[in-house]
C-alpha angles and dihedrals in degrees: 000000000000127000131214133212122226124183114248122227133208089262088063096062095108092052094045090050091050093049091045097051093044092047095047095041095095092053093044091052091046099049101023086220103158095161102062107011110110087218090069097048127108127253087243089061089055090050090048090055092047088056094048108107090213096051127078127186122201127191113229103221130192114193089338095311120116106233098166146328143240126215122205128188108205129198134167099283102003139061122193119206094217101172135009115178135171127179109260095246090059097045120110097039101098094258092125091054090049090048094052092051092049093046094049089051090056088066105041095157092060112102097188134044127186137189142159132214142171108287093209090060100086093183092057093045090049092049092054094043089050089054092055101264117139129201113261094205093251116124123173121198111225098177138324107308095012127085133162117230119201125221135189133193127195121209 
């Protein structure tokens, strides 16, 4: 089944926050990273991001049901895929891959895309590499047993 992306509005803050915390809960529980995991953020932080003129949230919808979201920070020659989250029960069906393809198509003029993810999460690294992202060489230690690895992709 195919998904669609729909731009979120300020009035969608509560739903976005709920999807975000539910989607990131497994990683939060696994790594106990309460400083940078989106599952530990406040609703006010989500609202702040919704108000940011350089940040766009899109709901990931499957047959009209919101199953996750993607947040993109867009600049003149660069887009950063800042968050991609799908409810656990909908993970592993290729929806993240479709969401990335649809999101990138929304910004056809952008020559460079960037993102970061947890290097210990092989499935996440595999997803982004499968989508054409390559490691930049930058790795940031968050805590023992958890590092962020940075990726870039050129159009």
